[in-house]
N, C-alpha and C positions, 0 to 999 in steps of 0.2 A: 065633659064626660063625667057621669056620676060614679061615685065610688061603690064597690060591692058592699053588701051588708056585712057588718062585723060578725065574725064567728066566735069571738071571745067576749066576755063581759068585762068592761072597763071598771076598775075599782073606783068607788065613789070618791069625790074630792071633798075632804072634810077640813074644817078649820079647828085649830087648837085654841081652846078658851084661855090657855095660859100664855099664849104668844104675846110678847111685848112689842107689838107692832101696831100702827094704825090699821084699822080694818081694811082699807083699800090696799095697803101694802101687803097685808097678810093674804088677801084674796089674790093679788097679783103674783105673789110668791108661789102659792099653791097651784094656780093655773099654769104658771111658767114651768114648774116642776113636772106637771102632768104632760105638758106639750113636749118638753125636752126629753122626758123619759119614754116618749113614744106612745102615750096613752091615747093621743089623737093623731090622726094621719094627715099628711099634707093634702089639702083640698077638702078636708072634712068641714062641714058647716057646724057652727056652734049655735045652740039655741039659748039666747040670753035668759029668757024666763025659766027654762028648765035648769040652767046652771044656778040661778039665784035660789030656786027651790031646793036644789041638791045641797047647796052650802048653807041653806037656812038664813039667807040675808035678803035685804031689799036690792032692787036693781041699781040704786045710786052708787054704792061702793063698787059694784060689779062693773058699771059703765066706766068709772074712773080707772079701775084696774085694766080694763080692755083697751082704753086709750093709751095707757103706758105700754102694754104689750104690743100694740100696733106700732108705737114709736120704736120699739126694739126689733120690729120686723117679723115677729113670731106669728102675727095674725094680720088680716086685712079686713077692714070694714067697708063693704061694698054697698053703695046706695041701692036701696030696694031689693038687695040680694042677700043681705045679712053678713055674718061674720065667718070668715074662712081662714082655716089654719094654713100658714105658709112655711112652716118649718119642715124641712126634709133633709135627706142625706147630703145633698149638695150644699145646703146652707150649713149643716153641721161640719162638713169637711172644710169649708172655707174658714169657719171659726177655729178649727183645730190648727190649720196651717198658719193662720194669722197669729194665733197665740204662740206657736213655736217660734215664729219669726220675731216676736216681741220679747218673749221671755229669755231667749238665748243671749241677746246683747245686755239685757238687764242683769243676768247672772254674771256676765263678764265684767260689767261695771261694778257690781257688788264685790267681786273678787279684788278689784283695784281699790275700792273706796271704803270697804268695811273697817270699822274700828274694833278695838278689843271687846267692847260691850256687845256689839252686834254679833261678832263671832261666837261669843259665849252664849248669847240668846239663841243663835242657830243651833248650836250643839245641844242646848237644853231642850229646845223644841223637838229635835230628833229623838231625844231620850223619851219625851212624853209621847211621841208618835209610836215609839216601840212598845211602850206600855199599853197604849190604846189598841194597837194591833194585836197584841197578845190577848187582850180582853175582848177582842172583836167588838169594840165600842165604836160603831159607825158614826154616830153623831159627833163624838169627840174627835174622831179622825178627820171628818169634814172640816170641823172648826180649826184643828191644828194645821191642816193643809192651807187654809186661808192665812193663818198666822205665819207659817213658813214662807209662803210666797210674798206676803206683805212685808216681812223683814227684808227679803231680798230687794223688793221694789224700793223700800225706804233707803236701804244701804246704797243702791245704785245712784240715788240723787239725780235722776233724770226726769225732769218735769214732763217733757213731751212724751217719752216712751211710757211713763207711768200713767199718764192721762189716756193714752191709746189703749193700753192693756185693761185699764179700769172700765173702758166703754163696753167690754165684752164680759165683764165679771158675772153678769147674770147667767151666761151660758156655763161658765166654769163651775159655779156653785151647784147648779142643777145636774150637770153631767157627772160630778163626783158622787152624787147619790146613786147613780146607776153603777158606776165603776166599782165602788166599795161594797156592793152587795156580794162580790166575789172575794172570798177569804184569800185565795192565792194571789189575786191582784193586789190586795192590801199589803201582803208580805213583799211582793215585788216592788210596789211603790215605795215602801219603807226603805228597801235597799237603795233605790234610786235617789230618794231624798237624802239619805245618809251620804251617798257618793257626791251629790251636788254640794251638800254642806261642806264636805271635806275639801273639795276643790276650791270653794270660796274661802274657807278658813286658811288654806295654804296659799291663797293669792294667785292661783293658776287660772287666769282668765279664759284661755283657750279650752281647757278641760271643763271648766264650769259651764261655758256656753254649749259645748258639745254634749255634755251629760244632760243639761236642761232640755235641749232640743230633742234628744233621743227620748227622754222621759215623756215630754208632751205628746210627741208623735205616737209612741207606743200605747200610752193610755188612751189617746184619742182613737186609735185604731180599734182598741178593745171596745170602746163606747160605740163606735159605728157598727161593729159586728153585733153587739148586744141589742141595739135598738133597731137597726135597719137591715141587719144581715149582709152588710156590704163591707168592702175593704177600703183602706185609704188609697185612693187612686194616684195621688201625686205627692208622695212623701218628699220632703226636702233632703238634700244631701247634708250629711252631718258626720 
């Protein structure tokens, strides 16, 4: 079944000349952000030549980026039929639920295993997040989110769980760009990060896990509503 024509104009995908990434990785990043932020719909066909012209690049780095996006499950390259977007609300919901299931035990382990240095770094990161929230610095907030969760993953010292959560890092980074467009969400997320940090610093594994799960599910529900207009159908008990 063909998709109805778009009623809105998709913003162009542009590359940042100052980006410190290999071209194929930068192309993949920008396309990934466009897909996960809902600029392309599930089932929509991508025109390789038109995308290359839009980003002012040759098709070589684009083909390399598309292969990586296919490996992530965001698109599918069909023989003689072209490139089709496969990211939809169901895909996003599964990623949210998987992240909640992984991040909660990592937070619990971090509460058990954090040393004084990690606890101080968590507290310092929350302070920096507070400043970035007050300044509405979205780029800084996204970076500090990654630092915050990275500290927890490292403190947990779980090779298996950390590997699993890293496999969906591409989704988390792009989804945060959608979520933090909302100033109220940024303030709510700050409060939640502070509460998670407090539980870990206090060594309260149950509270750390509960707060982390609630944070991931709530922010994920906001993302689903913002991009797809849907709700989180199967929230975990927490």
